[in-house]
C-alpha positions, 0 to 999 in steps of 0.5 A: 820618776817614770811612773809619776810622768806616766800618771801626769801624761795619763791625767793630761790626756784624760783632761784633754779628751774631756775638755776638747769635745766640751768646747767643740760642742759649746761652739757648735751650739752657739753657731747653731743658734745663729744659723738657719737650715734648708733641707733637701730630700727630707722625704728620704729621711722621713721614710726611715727614721720616724718609722723606726726603720734601720739605715746607714747614714753615709757621710763624707769625711769632709762633713764629720765636724758638724754631722753629730750636731745636725743629727743629734739625739737620733741614737746613731751608732757611729763608726769611729777610728781608734786613733787619738783624734777618734777619742775627741770625735767620740766625745762630741758624738756622745754629747749630742746623744748618739753612740759609737763603735770604735774600729776600722771598716776597711777590712770586711771581717773586722771586729768593728764591722761585725759589731755594726752589723749586730747593731743594725740587725737590732733595727737601730740606725748607724753612721759611716764615713765611707772615705774615712779616716784617711781617704782618698776623699770622696771614694767609697771604701768597701766597709759600708757596702759590706755592712749594708749587704750583710745586714740588708739595711739601706744606705742613706746619703747625707751631705751638708754645705753652708752659705758661709763657711771656711774650707780647710784647703790643705786637709785631705778631705777639704773639711767644711767649717761653718761660720756664724749666721750661716745657712746649713743646706742639708741634703738626703739622697734616695735610700740604696739597698745593696743586694745580698748575693753579689760576686766580686764584680757585682760588689764593685758595681754596687760600690760605684753606684753608692759612690755616684749617689753620694757625689750627686747628693754632695753636688745637690747641696753645693748647688743649693748653697751657691743659689742661696749665696747668689740670691743674698748677693742679688738682694744686697745689690738691689738694696744698694741701687735703690735710693729709698734704702740709702740713709 
């Protein structure tokens, strides 16, 4: 009896791991078809990816939901936790044409981090959530700094905001969930190269430097999204005040 229950649970789990990412990808594509994109700092991305130079795309956990869609088919190796939630994220990442390395980067010598460094040394791009998977939000953890230091591959800050979005206020990362007919404001920061030889104090300085750059990039996207919202609101108000636009 116990074996039958185990088989049922295993089947149910496998089915959910297939179903949930499939539905998420379908919904993301639908929202994507109704949306627009505005890109800031695209020259930083263009200095690396089109030239087939490796880099580490650094994405706050608040952006983890739609980053696979916005970076589809870029052959990124995404570091994803081995949690049950990580199974669903892996399914989404793979369906959008990217790869995954499962594990945690919180420990500099972790197996996952070593696998990521091997990947980067093959001149292939990767992606980290430097404050994931548990937070605290918007605090860069050491793993991404160690990977960039050892591999000598630059970190590329990435952030998106939407002109129409829900924010999960009760979640630790204040997750962004785009609404239909939104405009994605995608911002890339300047690539950051971490020196190879660092003592403990130097490592901490670099960690803070990356954190500052990530927060500035986030702020840049937020300000542009707010500007676009304001412009739309102003046009709407002018339309209401103009008698010729009234029916």
